[in-house]
Structure formats: structure tokens, C-alpha cells
C-alpha positions in Angstrom: 24.7 8.5 -0.2 24.2 6.0 2.6 22.4 6.5 6.2 25.3 8.0 7.6 25.7 10.6 5.2 22.0 11.5 5.5 22.5 11.6 9.5 25.6 13.8 9.2 23.5 16.4 6.9 20.7 16.2 9.4 22.7 16.8 12.5 24.8 19.6 10.8 21.4 21.4 9.7 19.9 20.9 13.1 23.1 22.4 14.9 23.1 25.5 12.5 19.7 26.1 13.4 20.6 26.0 16.9 17.9 23.4 17.7 18.1 20.5 20.1 16.8 17.1 19.4 13.8 17.9 21.5 13.0 21.2 19.8 13.4 19.8 16.3 11.1 17.2 17.3 8.3 19.7 18.7 8.8 21.7 15.4 8.6 18.9 13.1 6.1 16.4 14.8 8.7 13.8 14.2 9.7 12.0 17.7 13.0 12.5 19.3 13.9 8.7 19.1 13.1 8.7 15.3 15.4 11.9 14.7 18.0 10.6 16.9 18.3 7.2 15.0 18.5 8.9 11.7 21.5 11.1 12.9 23.1 8.0 13.8 22.8 6.3 10.6 20.3 3.9 11.9 17.3 4.6 9.7 16.6 7.0 6.7 13.2 9.1 6.7 10.0 8.4 4.7 9.1 11.0 2.3 6.4 12.6 4.3 8.7 12.8 7.8 11.5 14.3 5.4 9.3 17.0 4.1 8.4 17.7 7.9 12.0 17.8 8.9 13.1 20.1 5.9 10.2 22.6 6.9 11.2 22.6 10.4 14.6 23.2 9.7 13.6 26.0 7.0 16.1 24.5 4.5 16.7 26.3 1.0 16.3 25.0 -2.5 19.8 23.6 -3.0 20.1 22.2 0.6 16.7 20.4 0.3 18.0 18.8 -2.8 21.0 17.6 -0.8 18.7 16.1 1.6 16.5 14.3 -0.9 19.4 12.9 -2.5 21.1 11.7 0.6 17.7 10.2 1.8 17.2 7.9 -1.4 16.9 4.3 -0.3 19.0 1.6 -2.1 17.8 -1.6 -3.2 18.3 -4.6 -0.9 17.9 -2.7 2.3 17.2 -4.8 5.3 13.4 -4.5 6.4 13.0 -2.6 9.4 9.5 -2.4 10.2 9.1 -2.5 13.7 7.2 0.7 15.2 9.1 3.1 17.5 9.9 1.7 21.0 8.2 3.9 23.6 11.0 6.0 25.8 8.2 6.1 28.5 8.0 2.3 28.8 7.7 1.1 32.4 7.4 -2.1 34.2 6.8 -5.6 32.7 10.1 -6.8 34.2 8.9 -10.2 35.0 7.4 -10.4 31.6 10.5 -9.3 30.0 12.5 -11.7 31.6 10.3 -14.6 30.6 10.3 -13.5 27.0 13.9 -12.9 27.1 14.4 -16.8 27.9 12.6 -17.8 25.0 14.7 -15.7 22.6 17.6 -17.8 23.9 16.0 -20.8 22.6 15.7 -19.6 18.9 18.6 -21.4 17.6 18.3 -24.4 19.8 14.9 -25.4 19.0 15.2 -25.7 15.0 12.0 -23.8 15.1 10.3 -20.4 15.6 9.4 -18.9 18.8 5.8 -17.4 19.4 4.5 -15.4 22.1 0.5 -14.8 22.4 -0.4 -12.2 25.0 -3.6 -14.0 25.8 -5.9 -13.0 28.6 -5.0 -9.6 28.5 -7.9 -6.8 28.0 -7.9 -4.7 25.2 -5.3 -1.6 25.8 -3.1 -3.6 28.1 0.0 -3.4 26.3 0.5 -6.3 24.4 1.7 -4.5 21.3 4.0 -2.3 23.4 5.7 -5.3 25.2 6.3 -7.1 21.8 7.8 -4.1 20.1 10.2 -3.6 23.4 11.1 -7.0 23.1 11.7 -7.0 19.5 13.7 -3.9 19.6 15.8 -5.1 22.6 16.8 -8.5 20.9 17.0 -7.2 17.3 20.8 -7.1 17.1 20.5 -11.0 17.1 18.5 -11.0 14.1 20.7 -9.5 11.1 18.1 -9.9 8.4 15.6 -7.4 9.8 12.4 -7.2 11.4 8.8 -7.5 9.7 5.6 -6.2 11.2 2.0 -6.2 10.4 -1.2 -5.3 12.2 -3.8 -8.1 11.5 -6.5 -6.2 12.6 -8.2 -9.1 14.1 -10.7 -6.7 16.4 -11.5 -4.0 14.4 -14.9 -2.5 14.5 -15.6 -3.3 11.0 -15.3 -7.1 11.8 -12.9 -7.7 8.8 -9.5 -8.7 10.0 -6.6 -8.4 7.5 -6.5 -11.3 5.0 -3.4 -13.5 5.5 -2.7 -13.0 1.8 -2.6 -9.4 2.0 -0.2 -9.6 5.0 1.9 -11.9 3.2 1.8 -9.8 0.0 3.6 -6.8 2.2 6.1 -9.0 3.9 7.2 -10.4 0.2 7.7 -7.1 -1.0 9.7 -5.9 2.0 12.0 -9.0 1.6 12.7 -7.9 -2.2 10.3 -10.3 -4.0 9.3 -8.1 -7.2 5.4 -7.6 -7.1 4.9 -9.3 -10.2 6.5 -12.5 -9.0 4.0 -12.4 -5.9 1.2 -15.3 -6.5 -2.6 -14.4 -6.4 -3.3 -17.1 -3.7 -2.7 -17.0 -0.1 -1.3 -20.8 0.1 1.0 -20.0 -2.7 2.3 -16.6 -1.1 2.7 -18.6 2.3 4.9 -21.2 0.3 6.9 -18.4 -1.0 7.3 -16.8 2.2 8.7 -19.8 3.7 11.0 -20.2 0.9 12.1 -16.6 1.4 12.9 -17.0 5.1 14.5 -20.4 4.9 17.9 -18.9 5.4 17.2 -15.7 6.8 17.1 -14.6 10.7 14.3 -12.3 11.1 11.9 -11.2 13.9 8.3 -11.3 12.7 5.6 -9.1 14.7 2.1 -10.5 14.0 0.2 -7.9 16.0 -3.6 -8.0 16.8 -4.5 -11.6 15.3 -7.6 -12.9 15.3 -7.1 -16.5 15.5 -4.5 -19.3 14.7 -5.8 -19.9 11.3 -5.2 -16.1 10.3 -1.6 -16.8 11.9 -0.5 -19.9 10.4 0.1 -18.9 6.8 2.4 -16.1 8.1 4.8 -18.3 10.3 8.5 -18.3 8.8 10.3 -21.5 8.1 13.7 -20.8 9.7 14.8 -22.0 13.1 16.9 -18.5 13.1 13.4 -16.6 12.8 11.7 -15.1 16.2 8.0 -14.9 15.8 6.0 -12.5 18.3 2.2 -13.0 18.1 -0.3 -10.5 20.1 -3.9 -11.4 20.4 -6.9 -10.9 22.5 -7.7 -14.4 22.2 -6.0 -17.4 23.6 -4.3 -19.0 20.5 -3.9 -22.4 22.3 -4.0 -24.1 19.2 -0.8 -22.7 18.0 0.6 -24.3 21.2 -0.4 -27.8 20.4 0.6 -27.6 16.5 3.5 -25.2 16.4 4.9 -25.5 19.8 4.1 -21.8 20.5 5.1 -20.4 24.2 2.3 -19.0 25.9 2.3 -15.4 27.9 -0.5 -14.0 29.8 -0.5 -10.2 30.2 -2.5 -8.5 32.8 -2.9 -5.0 33.7 -0.2 -3.1 35.5 0.2 -3.2 39.3 -0.4 0.1 40.9 3.5 0.7 41.2 3.9 0.2 37.6 1.2 2.2 36.8 2.3 5.0 38.9 5.9 4.9 37.4 4.5 5.2 33.9 2.4 8.2 35.0 5.6 9.8 36.5 7.5 9.3 33.1 4.6 11.2 31.4 4.0 14.0 33.8 7.3 14.1 36.0 8.2 12.8 39.2 7.6 16.0 41.0 3.8 16.2 40.5 3.3 12.6 41.5 5.3 13.2 44.7 3.3 16.5 45.3 -0.1 15.0 45.2 0.6 11.1 45.9 -3.0 9.9 46.8 -4.1 12.0 43.6 -1.7 10.2 41.5 -2.8 6.9 43.1 -6.3 7.4 42.5 -5.8 8.6 38.8 -4.2 5.2 37.9 -7.0 3.4 39.7 -9.7 5.1 37.7 -7.7 4.2 34.7 -8.1 0.7 35.9 -4.1 0.5 35.9 -4.8 0.0 32.0 -1.5 1.0 30.1 -3.4 2.7 27.2 -5.5 4.9 29.6 -2.5 5.8 31.9 -0.9 6.9 28.5 -3.5 9.1 27.5 -4.0 10.6 31.0 -0.4 11.4 31.1 -0.3 13.0 27.8 -3.3 15.0 28.9 -1.7 16.2 32.2 1.6 16.7 30.6 0.2 19.0 28.2 -1.5 21.1 30.9 1.2 21.6 33.7 -0.7 24.1 35.8 -3.6 21.6 36.6 -3.8 20.0 39.9 -3.8 16.2 39.8 -6.7 16.3 42.2 -8.9 18.2 39.2 -8.0 15.5 36.9 -9.2 13.0 39.6 -12.5 14.6 39.8 -13.2 14.9 36.3 -12.4 11.2 35.5 -14.7 10.4 38.7 -17.7 12.5 37.4 -17.5 11.2 33.8 -20.2 8.8 32.4 -18.6 6.0 31.1 -19.9 4.4 27.9 -17.0 2.4 26.3 -17.8 -1.0 28.1 -15.3 -2.6 26.0 -12.5 -1.1 28.0 -13.9 -1.8 31.4 -11.2 -2.7 33.9 -12.6 -6.1 35.1 -15.3 -5.0 37.5 -13.7 -1.5 38.7 -16.1 1.2 39.4 -14.8 3.1 36.3 -13.8 2.2 32.8 -11.6 4.1 30.1 -14.1 5.4 28.0 -14.2 8.2 30.5 -10.4 8.6 29.6 -11.1 8.9 26.0 -13.8 11.5 26.6 -11.7 13.4 28.7 -8.9 13.4 26.3 -11.3 14.2 23.4 -13.0 17.1 25.5 -9.4 18.7 25.8 -8.7 18.8 22.0 -9.4 22.4 20.6 -12.8 22.0 18.7 -11.4 22.0 15.3 -8.8 19.1 16.4 -11.6 17.3 17.8 -14.0 17.7 14.5 -10.8 16.2 12.7 -10.4 13.3 15.0 -13.8 12.4 14.5 -13.1 12.3 10.8 -10.1 10.5 11.0 -11.9 7.7 13.1 -13.9 7.1 9.7 -10.8 6.0 7.8 -11.6 2.5 6.4 -8.0 1.1 6.6 -5.6 0.5 9.5 -3.6 3.5 8.9 -4.0 6.6 7.1 -1.8 9.2 5.2 -2.0 12.9 6.3 -3.3 13.8 2.8 -6.1 11.3 3.1 -6.8 12.5 6.8 -7.1 16.1 5.5 -9.5 15.1 2.8 -11.7 13.3 5.1 -12.0 16.3 7.3 -12.2 18.8 4.3 -9.3 20.8 5.4 -6.0 22.3 4.1 -2.8 20.4 4.9 -1.3 23.1 7.0 -4.3 22.7 9.6 -4.4 19.0 9.2 -0.7 18.5 10.2 -1.3 20.8 13.2 -4.2 18.5 14.2 -2.1 15.6 13.7 0.5 16.6 15.8 -2.2 17.8 18.7 -3.6 14.1 18.3 0.0 12.3 18.6 0.7 14.4 21.5 -2.3 13.2 23.1 -1.7 9.7 22.3 -4.8 9.2 20.3 -3.0 8.2 17.4 0.7 7.1 16.5 2.6 6.8 13.3 3.8 3.6 11.7 7.4 2.8 10.0 5.7 4.2 6.9 5.0 7.5 8.4 1.0 7.1 8.2 -1.0 7.7 11.2 -2.6 5.1 13.1 -5.7 5.0 15.5 -5.8 2.2 18.2 -8.7 0.2 17.2 -10.5 1.0 20.6 -9.9 4.6 20.1 -11.3 4.5 16.6 -14.4 2.9 18.1 -14.8 5.7 20.2 -14.5 8.3 17.7 -16.9 6.6 15.3 -19.5 6.6 18.1 -19.2 10.3 18.2 -20.2 10.6 14.7 -22.8 7.8 14.7 -25.6 10.7 15.1 -24.2 12.6 12.3 -24.9 10.4 9.3 -25.1 13.0 6.8 -21.8 14.4 7.9 -20.2 10.9 7.7 -21.6 10.4 4.1 -19.9 13.6 3.1 -16.7 12.8 4.5 -16.6 9.4 3.0 -17.3 10.7 -0.2 -14.7 13.3 0.0 -12.3 10.3 0.9 -13.3 8.6 -2.4 -13.0 12.1 -4.3 -9.2 12.2 -2.9 -8.4 8.9 -3.8 -9.9 9.2 -7.4 -8.9 12.6 -8.1 -5.1 12.0 -7.4 -5.2 8.6 -9.1 -6.5 10.3 -12.1 -3.6 12.6 -12.0 -1.0 10.2 -11.5 -2.6 8.0 -14.3 -1.9 10.9 -16.6 1.6 10.7 -15.8 1.9 6.8 -16.0 -0.1 6.1 -18.9 -3.4 7.1 -20.3 -5.1 4.5 -22.2 -7.5 4.8 -25.0 -11.0 4.0 -24.4 -13.7 5.3 -22.4 -13.8 8.6 -20.8 -15.3 9.1 -17.5 -16.3 12.3 -15.7 -13.5 14.2 -14.2 -13.4 13.5 -10.3 -13.9 16.3 -8.2 -11.3 18.3 -6.4 -13.7 20.3 -4.0 -12.5 20.0 -0.3 -10.0 17.3 -1.0 -6.2 17.4 -0.9 -4.4 17.6 -4.5 -1.0 15.9 -4.5 1.7 17.2 -6.8 2.6 14.5 -9.0 5.0 15.3 -12.0 7.3 12.4 -12.4 6.7 8.5 -13.0 8.4 8.1 -9.5 6.2 10.4 -7.7 3.2 8.8 -9.2 3.9 5.4 -8.3 5.0 6.6 -4.7 1.6 8.0 -4.4 -0.2 5.0 -5.4 1.9 2.8 -3.2 1.1 5.1 -0.2 -2.7 4.8 -0.7 -3.3 1.3 -2.2 -4.2 -0.1 1.4 -6.9 2.6 1.9 -8.5 2.1 -1.5 -8.6 -1.5 -0.9 -10.2 -1.1 2.3 -12.5 1.7 1.2 -13.8 -0.6 -1.6 -14.5 -3.3 0.6 -16.1 -1.4 3.6 -18.0 1.8 2.2 -21.2 0.1 1.1 -23.6 3.2 1.3 -25.7 2.9 -1.8 -25.3 6.6 -2.4 -21.5 6.0 -2.8 -21.8 3.2 -5.4 -21.1 5.3 -8.3 -18.0 6.9 -6.7 -16.8 3.3 -5.9 -17.5 2.3 -9.5 -15.3 5.3 -10.9 -12.7 4.9 -8.4 -11.8 1.4 -9.6 -11.2 2.8 -13.1 -8.5 5.4 -12.2 -6.5 2.7 -10.4 -6.1 0.5 -13.5 -3.2 1.7 -15.0 -1.1 1.4 -11.7 -2.2 -2.2 -11.3 -1.3 -2.9 -14.9 2.2 -1.2 -14.6 3.3 -3.2 -11.4 1.7 -6.4 -12.7 -0.8 -6.5 -10.1 -3.5 -8.5 -11.7 -5.1 -10.3 -9.1 -5.7 -6.8 -7.3 -6.9 -5.6 -10.7 -9.2 -8.3 -10.9 -10.6 -7.9 -7.3 -11.2 -4.1 -7.9 -12.7 -4.5 -11.4 -15.3 -7.1 -10.1 -16.5 -4.5 -7.4 -16.6 -1.7 -10.1 -18.5 -4.2 -12.4 -21.0 -5.2 -9.6 -21.8 -1.6 -9.0 -22.1 -0.9 -12.9 -24.5 -3.6 -13.0 -26.7 -2.6 -10.1 -26.6 1.1 -11.3 -27.6 -0.7 -14.9 -24.9 1.7 -16.5 -24.1 0.4 -19.8 -21.0 2.5 -20.2 -19.5 1.5 -16.8 -20.6 -2.1 -17.6 -18.5 -2.3 -20.8 -15.5 -0.3 -19.4 -15.2 -2.8 -16.2 -15.5 -5.9 -18.4 -12.7 -4.6 -20.8 -10.5 -4.1 -17.8 -11.5 -7.3 -16.1 -11.1 -9.3 -19.2 -7.5 -8.0 -19.8 -6.4 -8.7 -16.4 -7.9 -12.3 -16.5 -6.1 -12.9 -19.7 -2.8 -11.6 -18.0 -3.2 -14.3 -15.3 -3.9 -16.9 -17.8 -7.5 -17.0 -17.1 -8.5 -16.1 -20.7 -11.4 -18.6 -20.9 -13.1 -16.9 -17.6 -13.1 -13.8 -20.0 -15.8 -15.4 -21.9 -18.5 -14.0 -19.4 -17.0 -10.5 -19.9 -17.3 -10.7 -23.8 -21.0 -11.6 -23.5 -21.8 -8.7 -21.2 -19.9 -6.4 -23.7 -21.9 -7.7 -26.7 -25.1 -7.4 -24.8 -24.4 -3.7 -24.0 -23.4 -2.4 -27.4 -26.7 -1.3 -28.7 -26.9 1.0 -25.4 -23.8 2.6 -26.2 -22.7 5.8 -28.1 -20.8 5.0 -31.4 -17.6 6.1 -29.7 -18.1 3.5 -26.6 -19.3 1.2 -29.4 -15.9 1.5 -30.9 -13.9 1.2 -27.6 -16.0 -2.0 -26.9 -15.5 -3.5 -30.4 -11.9 -2.9 -29.7 -11.8 -4.6 -26.3 -13.6 -7.6 -27.6 -11.1 -7.9 -30.7 -8.5 -8.0 -27.9 -9.7 -10.7 -26.0 -10.6 -12.7 -29.1 -7.1 -12.5 -30.1 -5.6 -13.6 -26.7 -7.8 -16.6 -27.2 -6.2 -17.4 -30.3 -10.0 -16.8 -32.2 -8.0 -14.5 -34.6 -10.8 -14.5 -37.3 -13.2 -13.2 -34.8 -10.8 -10.9 -33.4 -10.2 -9.4 -37.0 -13.8 -9.0 -37.3 -14.2 -6.8 -34.2 -11.0 -5.0 -34.9 -12.6 -3.8 -38.5 -15.8 -2.9 -37.0 -14.1 -0.9 -34.5 -12.0 0.7 -37.3 -15.0 1.8 -39.2 -16.6 3.3 -36.3 -13.5 5.2 -35.4 -13.3 6.5 -39.1 -17.1 7.5 -38.9 -16.3 9.4 -35.8 -13.1 11.1 -37.4 -11.1 10.3 -34.5 -7.8 10.0 -36.2 -5.6 8.9 -33.4 -8.2 6.0 -32.3 -8.5 5.0 -36.0 -4.6 4.7 -36.5 -4.4 2.5 -33.5 -7.0 0.3 -34.8 -5.3 0.0 -38.1 -2.4 -1.6 -36.3 -4.8 -4.1 -34.6 -6.1 -5.0 -37.9 -2.8 -5.4 -39.5 -1.8 -7.7 -36.4 -4.5 -10.0 -36.6 -4.0 -10.1 -40.6 -0.5 -11.3 -39.8 -1.5 -13.7 -37.5 -4.0 -14.8 -40.1 -1.1 -15.2 -42.9 -2.0 -12.3 -44.8 1.5 -10.5 -44.3 1.4 -8.0 -47.1 -2.0 -6.6 -46.3 -1.0 -6.3 -42.7 2.1 -4.6 -43.7 -0.1 -2.4 -46.0 -2.7 -1.4 -43.0 0.1 -0.7 -40.4 2.2 1.6 -43.0 -1.1 3.7 -43.3 -1.3 4.2 -39.7 2.2 5.5 -39.1 1.8 9.2 -40.4 -1.5 9.4 -38.3 0.1 8.3 -35.2 3.3 10.6 -35.8 0.8 13.3 -36.3 -0.8 12.6 -32.9 2.7 12.2 -31.1 1.4 8.7 -30.0 4.9 7.1 -29.4 3.9 4.2 -28.0 1.2 3.3 -30.7 3.8 4.0 -33.3 6.2 1.7 -31.5 3.5 -1.2 -31.5 3.0 -0.5 -35.2 6.4 -1.0 -36.2 6.7 -4.0 -34.0 3.8 -5.4 -35.9 5.3 -4.5 -39.4 8.7 -6.3 -38.2 6.5 -9.4 -37.0 5.0 -9.5 -40.7 8.2 -9.2 -42.6 9.9 -11.8 -40.5 6.9 -14.2 -41.6 7.8 -13.2 -45.0 11.4 -14.1 -44.5 12.6 -10.6 -44.7 14.7 -10.9 -41.8 17.2 -7.9 -41.9 14.0 -5.6 -42.8 12.1 -7.2 -39.7 15.0 -6.4 -37.3 15.4 -2.8 -38.6 11.6 -2.4 -37.8 11.9 -4.1 -34.6 14.8 -1.9 -33.7 12.5 1.3 -34.5 9.9 -0.1 -32.3 12.5 -0.6 -29.6 13.7 3.0 -29.7 10.3 4.5 -29.4 9.4 2.3 -26.4 12.7 3.4 -24.8 11.6 7.0 -25.1 8.4 6.0 -23.6 10.2 4.5 -20.7 7.8 1.5 -21.2 10.1 -1.5 -20.0 7.3 -4.3 -20.5 6.9 -3.7 -24.4 10.7 -3.1 -24.8 11.3 -6.7 -23.5 8.4 -8.1 -25.9 10.1 -6.4 -28.8 13.6 -7.8 -27.8 12.0 -11.3 -27.9 10.9 -10.7 -31.3 14.3 -9.3 -32.4 16.0 -12.5 -30.7 13.7 -14.9 -32.5 14.8 -13.0 -35.8 18.5 -13.1 -35.2 18.3 -16.8 -34.1 16.6 -17.4 -37.4 19.4 -15.6 -39.3 21.9 -17.7 -37.4 23.2 -15.0 -35.0 23.2 -17.0 -31.7 25.4 -14.6 -29.8 23.0 -11.6 -30.7 20.0 -13.6 -30.1 21.2 -14.6 -26.4 22.2 -10.8 -25.8 18.8 -9.8 -26.7 17.1 -12.2 -24.5 19.4 -11.5 -21.8 18.5 -7.8 -22.0 14.9 -8.6 -22.2 15.3 -10.5 -18.9 17.0 -7.6 -17.3 13.9 -5.2 -18.3 11.4 -7.8 -16.8 13.5 -8.5 -13.8 13.4 -4.8 -13.0 9.6 -4.5 -13.1 9.1 -7.9 -11.4 7.5 -9.7 -14.2 7.6 -13.4 -14.1 8.4 -13.7 -17.8 11.9 -12.7 -17.1 12.7 -16.4 -16.3 11.3 -17.5 -19.4 13.6 -14.7 -21.2 16.6 -15.9 -19.3 15.9 -19.5 -20.2 16.0 -18.9 -24.0 19.4 -17.3 -23.4 20.5 -20.0 -21.4 19.4 -22.7 -23.7 21.6 -21.2 -26.6 24.6 -21.3 -24.1 23.9 -25.0 -23.4 23.6 -25.3 -27.3 27.1 -24.3 -27.7 
């Protein structure tokens, strides 16, 4: 189904329930504009938004399934990353006239257009203006819109790395994750290449400086780039021809119009002096007026003069929001908004402010606060209504950076409470990663203590798709948590967390991310002097380095593993010997690889671990055939097969048949080799392992070519290329080139 079909289903279900757009928005917590866009076929809901709509409509099982199927996204979708345009937007007529003049120049200038909202204080509405502008001209840019919050002025002092932003942009443009380079410069070059022939809007929000922005500028003259920043980005005007716009606070008339849009014209007309003083006490700052308006809208019985008195009597502390020398500042507004919350939601807000990333999922927020999901959704709706947070295009919750500062100050005196909240977040990330990993792939090797599930949200993950979706949802939070949660008492939590994300990074080919995470895990293990964790992290790090062609850099990891062997249990020694053998094998040092594999095999046999023994028999067989002892290799692998069948380990059985086929091919037994390869391929197909299916198809093609079956070899390499392309592995081009070479030969 397409977006129109989903919109029709949603509208029919809403009308059957006798709900208006407004009443469905109130029941679900999804904005009226978002629901309207879905019903008109302009957008599809994210998973969390879909669940909230279905719950509010009280759909039964069959109808829920139809909604899920209709909302499924199709590949090739044009990116639509803009945040929602505010219905209550008022004023800025002069600024909008200026920027629309710039839009008309996009085609004629042969370059991108840049706006920098400089000279405007925090909360002045730079993002709101940029989003309004982008929405108004979106129809002139048919290839979609990209948006990123560059977090240039977060309290953590760590702006978003341009390389990380580029990774998100490239993914949104359809570049497979495995084809995204690890370096910022290379990602920037690929981004420019991808945008050369596109007409896009790119919104770079909250930039720190020109250097953060430059790698993110598209190459096409048909692209419109909008940048917001608290700093003057004059360097972009000089080098990139950027157009500058200085945004000030509202005029009194604009602020009053915005207040009336939120609380109603009648209330402002009934108390004009109080309304005027309210916006003045807000310093005419758009963010402050929005918060005041939300609170007054939620309390229609409260006279405006009462709001004026409370604001006037507040003791302001948030100096960063001072309205340029006015007698009051906006911290008073934050304080008033905060005090209007129920005690439970106020506590929830304080914990949300501790989230390390730019946005947070409902499940992660619930875990930070140690509350259930039903209560968390109620709190999130109350906070959204109070304009203390908003939802991004992914359905995640975002606190304005200054609101986050205010919330973090509220827990500054509660350091133990902060520590408990951060522990719960790390437990949430690890507990669900642990469960999702068991669905995706459970590698043999080190076992770590089971993660705690106390006071954290457990996400139901039954399928591979659900597991990958959860990992995608939380990957930015994990990266931020590993980067910023530096309390020594959290060191072991961070160390274990890196272990449970290995499978996701490996399956997605996210080797650069895995290297970054495992270096953090290894550093923590070294500080804690934990030999098991040192060996485990070295094993994963060495593997990721090898996958990115940095195999010689893995030598340091081998040295550390060898240094820990005497401190490990026999089971851990066996797993470590296995890992060292794997690295040596990738280095082409096959004799040493065989030595370590045989040591691992002997230990597994001593332990009576038949499953690991069988896997290591295959490893020994593989290194033997690489050394030319093909008959002995086959014997070792055939010994492993019944043990693997007994354990039900299809993936390792598939790997063993592949090893046998490889040895038979080297002996010239091509028909037998192809038959063994095909056994391996069938088992990998049953395990849904596309990466290794492609590897076996490569072996089959080489045997077919050796036998003279060029057409079949070309077919096998083409099939391998399709599998690798589907998972974003760059080796797809290599397989495609081999198939193409056969075409050229004929």
C-alpha cells in the first residue's frame, strides 16, 4: 500500500470512532497537523506514532494488522526530515520576505543559498523561522528535505560531529550503511556526489561554527541550505557566498499576536494591559511566550493578571535567557512552567533532562525516570502540551537545549538520584540490546553477566526486523551515553554495554562505530584491570579492525590478549586462543593461526564443550587447507558435522560444509566441491545470513569457472552482488565486477 491508502484507512477509522482531528490528537498525543498530513497521504507514521494512534482508536487485531501493513515504508522514499511547522507561528513578515527573495535565486546563482540567524539570542525563534521557510518552499525542491540538529550549544560542550551528521544524511539519501566511509572527509565527498543532481532543502540547525557546517554543504545549485546558529558565521559569507540574516526578539505586536494565538483573542482583549505586561516579562522572546501561552491555555480559568504577578515575583536564575537588559528573564518562565506540572511529571521532566543525546525515545525516557510506559506517555503528553519538549521527525522527544539546562540544574543537588537515573538508562540500553542480539545472532565466546531489568522498560523483540528497528532507534543515545557518562561508578556499566552492541554493528557493517565503541570498552576494562573484559574487547576490536583493512593494527590487540591468557579461566582461554587464531588467519600467518586453533580445540575438549569443540574443528580444518593439507582438513571438518547437527548450530554447520568444499576444490574434485558449497548455501539461507550466502556463492562461482561453466559462474556472482547490495556491503561491486568481466570476455 501507499501513503494514500494509509491515509484513507486512518480517516475511516477516525470517523467510525466519531472523533474529530482535534479529539484524536488529544487522545493520542499526535499533533493535529501530523494526523492531517497522514490522512491526506503526505506522510506515514513512525512505529511509536502508529502505536499511539491505534491505541487511541481502540483498533482490534485484524484492523491493527491492516494499519501496520498500510504504514510500511517502501524503499526509495524521498527524505522528509523537517520538524513540524507550528500552526501558531506569528510575525516575522519582514524576515520571511527577505528569505523568500533568496529562494528565488537558487537556480540562478549556481550554488547553494545559506541563511544564518546570527545576532539572535537563544530562544529567539531561529529554528522556527527556518522550518517555516523550508515548509513554505518545499514544493520547489522535489527531492526532499534533510534536517539535523548540530547541537552547537549544548551544555555538554560537545557539538555533533559533522561525520555523524553526514552518516544520517547519507542513510536518508539511500546510501547503504556498509557503503558509508568512516572518515568525515570521505563522507563529505560522497554527500556532495549524492546531491550533485538533486534539488533538496538542507536545514543545519544550531551550528557551532563555520567549520562544523562546511562538510555538510551540498554541491548542487538546485539545493537550498538553511543554517541557524547563535554565532555569526561571517566566514561562510566570505568563502561560500552565504547570505546573512540577523533575527531579533519579537516586537510587542508580534508577541501579543503569538500569545493570542495560543490562549485566544478574547482573553487578551479582556485584559490588554496584563497581556502586554506578560509578553514584556517574557522579554518578547518567542520561546518564553510559547511556554507562557501553553500554561495559560491549560488553565483557562486563571486571570492573566495572576500570571503577571507570578512572573514578576519569580526569582530568575537562568541568566543565559536574559532578554538583553530587561528587568526579568526567561528562567522565571521555565520555573513557572515547571511548577505548574504535576509532581510526578515534574520528576519525570528532571530525569528527561539527564538524557545524553539530542533526542530520547519514550522507552528510554521511562527508564531514566524508572516508571512504566503508560505513566511515561502521560508525562510526555503533559510536557509536550507545556512546550517543554517536542517530537522530531522520527517520533523521538526533544528538549530545547536551554530547557535541558534548566532541567539539569534542578537535579544538580541530587547527585545520587542522577547516578541512579544514568544507571537505569545504561541498563535499559544493555538489557534490550542483549535481548535483540539473541534474536539477530549470538556469537560463541565470552559470556557476560546478564543485564538488570529492574526499573527499566523491556521492549518486545521477536523478529529480526524488530531487533534492527530497536537498535536503530537507540544508536544515537548509546553513542552519546558512551561519550558523556564519565562517572567512575558507571565504568563497568559502559564496558558491558559495548559488548551487547557488537552484533548490530557487525550485521550492519558499521565497523567504524564498532571500533569506536570497543575502544571505549577496552579503555574501561584496562582501568578496571578486568582480564576477561580486556580479552573480550580486544577480540571484537581486532575483528572490526580486520574488516576495515586495518589488520596490522590488530597486532596490539593480540599482544594484550596473549598477556591476559594466564589470568583467564580455561573457557575464557579457549575463546581467546580462538580469537587470536582468527586474527592470525586474517593476517595470512596460517601456521600461527593453526597453532592457536589447536590450542583452543584442546581446551574445548577438556571442558567437554562439544558445540565449541565442533566449531573449532572447522577452524583447524580451514587453516589446514590454507596450508595445503586438504585431506586432513576434510577429515577434521567431517568430524565436526555430527556434533554441529546435534547442537542444532546451522550457521557453523554451513561454515563447515564451505570449508570442506574449499578443500575439495583445491584437490580438483570440482563436482564434489560444488555439492558441498550448495549444502552450505542452503543452511545459510535457512539462517537468513546474507553475508555468508554471498561468500559461499563467490566460492561456487570460482569452482564453476574452473569447470568451464562461465554462464553459471556469472549467475552466481550476480546473485552474490544482489545479496551484498541488500545489506549495504561494499564487496557487492567486487562481485558485480567479476560477473561483468565474464560478459566482456564473451
